[in-house]
C-alpha positions as CSV (number, residue, x, y, z in Angstrom):
1,X,91.4,79.5,23.6
2,X,93.8,76.9,23.2
3,X,92.1,73.8,21.4
4,X,92.7,70.3,19.7
5,X,93.4,70.6,16.1
6,X,94.3,66.9,15.3
7,X,93.7,63.7,17.7
8,X,96.0,61.2,16.6
9,X,96.8,57.1,16.7
10,X,99.8,54.4,15.8
11,X,99.4,50.5,16.8
12,X,102.6,50.3,16.5
13,X,106.0,52.7,18.1
14,X,108.2,54.2,16.0
15,X,106.3,55.3,13.2
16,X,103.4,58.6,12.8
17,X,100.5,58.8,13.7
18,X,97.7,59.4,12.1
19,X,94.4,61.5,13.0
20,X,91.3,60.0,14.0
21,X,87.8,61.2,15.0
22,X,88.5,60.9,18.5
23,X,90.7,59.0,20.9
24,X,89.4,57.7,24.5
25,X,91.4,57.9,27.6
26,X,92.0,55.8,30.8
27,X,93.6,57.2,33.9
28,X,96.8,55.8,34.4
29,X,97.3,54.5,31.2
30,X,96.4,57.2,28.3
31,X,95.2,56.7,24.4
32,X,92.9,53.6,24.5
33,X,94.5,51.8,20.9
34,X,97.8,53.8,21.2
35,X,101.2,52.2,20.7
36,X,102.9,54.6,23.7
37,X,100.1,53.7,26.3
38,X,101.0,52.4,29.1
39,X,101.9,52.6,33.4
40,X,104.3,55.2,32.4
41,X,105.4,59.0,32.5
42,X,105.0,59.8,29.0
43,X,101.6,58.5,28.0
44,X,100.2,61.1,25.6
45,X,102.3,63.5,23.8
46,X,101.1,67.2,22.6
47,X,102.7,69.1,20.3
48,X,101.7,72.6,19.4
49,X,100.5,74.0,15.6
50,X,102.9,76.8,15.6
51,X,106.3,74.3,16.3
52,X,104.4,72.1,13.3
53,X,104.6,75.9,11.4
54,X,108.3,76.5,12.3
55,X,109.3,73.3,11.2
56,X,107.2,73.6,8.2
57,X,109.2,76.9,7.0
58,X,112.8,74.7,6.6
59,X,111.1,71.9,4.5
60,X,109.3,71.5,0.9
61,X,107.1,68.7,2.1
62,X,103.4,69.1,3.4
63,X,103.2,68.4,7.3
64,X,99.6,66.8,8.6
65,X,99.1,66.1,11.9
66,X,100.1,63.0,13.4
67,X,103.7,63.5,11.5
68,X,106.0,64.2,14.7
69,X,103.7,61.2,16.2
70,X,102.3,63.7,18.7
71,X,98.7,62.3,20.0
72,X,97.6,65.5,20.3
73,X,97.7,68.7,18.1
74,X,96.6,71.9,19.7
75,X,96.8,75.5,19.2
76,X,97.2,78.9,21.6
77,X,98.7,77.4,24.3
78,X,102.8,77.3,24.3
79,X,102.8,74.2,25.8
80,X,106.5,74.1,25.8
81,X,106.8,77.4,28.6
82,X,104.3,75.2,31.1
83,X,106.0,73.4,34.0
84,X,106.3,70.0,34.5
85,X,103.6,69.3,37.4
86,X,101.3,71.4,35.3
87,X,97.6,70.2,35.1
88,X,96.1,70.5,32.0
89,X,92.1,70.3,31.2
90,X,91.6,68.9,27.7
91,X,87.8,68.1,26.5
92,X,86.6,66.7,30.0
93,X,89.9,64.5,30.5
94,X,92.1,66.1,33.4
95,X,95.8,65.2,32.9
96,X,99.2,66.2,34.3
97,X,102.7,67.0,32.7
98,X,105.2,64.9,33.3
99,X,108.5,65.5,30.1
100,X,109.1,68.9,28.0
101,X,111.0,66.9,25.1
102,X,112.7,63.8,24.2
103,X,115.4,62.6,22.3
104,X,114.2,62.0,18.2
105,X,114.8,58.6,17.4
106,X,117.7,58.1,14.8
107,X,115.5,57.5,11.9
108,X,113.3,60.7,11.9
109,X,112.5,61.5,8.7
110,X,112.1,65.5,9.6
111,X,115.1,65.5,11.4
112,X,117.0,63.5,8.7
113,X,115.7,65.8,6.2
114,X,116.7,69.2,7.9
115,X,119.1,68.4,10.6
116,X,116.2,69.6,13.4
117,X,113.6,68.1,15.1
118,X,110.8,70.4,17.3
119,X,109.6,67.5,19.1
120,X,113.1,67.3,21.3
121,X,112.3,70.9,22.6
122,X,108.5,71.4,21.9
123,X,106.6,68.4,22.3
124,X,105.6,67.7,26.2
125,X,104.7,64.8,27.8
126,X,101.7,64.1,30.1
127,X,99.7,61.1,32.3
128,X,96.4,61.0,32.3
129,X,94.5,61.9,36.0
130,X,90.9,61.7,34.7
131,X,89.7,59.4,31.7
132,X,87.3,60.9,28.9
133,X,87.3,61.5,25.7
134,X,89.2,64.3,23.4
135,X,88.6,64.9,19.7
136,X,89.3,68.3,17.6
137,X,87.5,71.5,18.7
138,X,87.8,70.7,22.1
139,X,89.1,73.6,24.6
140,X,92.3,73.3,26.7
141,X,92.9,75.1,29.8
142,X,95.1,75.0,32.5
143,X,94.2,73.9,35.9
144,X,97.1,74.3,37.8
145,X,100.6,75.0,38.2
146,X,103.5,73.6,40.5
147,X,105.0,76.7,43.0
148,X,107.5,77.6,42.0
149,X,110.8,77.0,44.0
């Protein structure tokens, strides 16, 4: 079973996010109160704990949820292998994958320390199709994947 390990937010862009008990998501907007929310294609970011563990092997400082500025830390699903257009249900929220990876910003502390970061290749972004609440422990399921060309 794939599940949510943590939900995280930040009030400003360019900083690590901090874990919260739950997040409220609005359709075509993202997480209410998060700096990255808005009417665009990267409303919410997700990263697998499996990716975080790969990075933990490379550095000595302990990594915690939100350190990669991810909104949702997951376990049990290889997010970056899902194609753009895949629809997911996370708790009672429905979303669609819009982007896989992103360019790491220049002052990324983890990248400075290791010369590498997983977010550019293994983090994903979604837009919200149906609103609701997400909290740690919520189940993640794949609803639909786009037809292969």
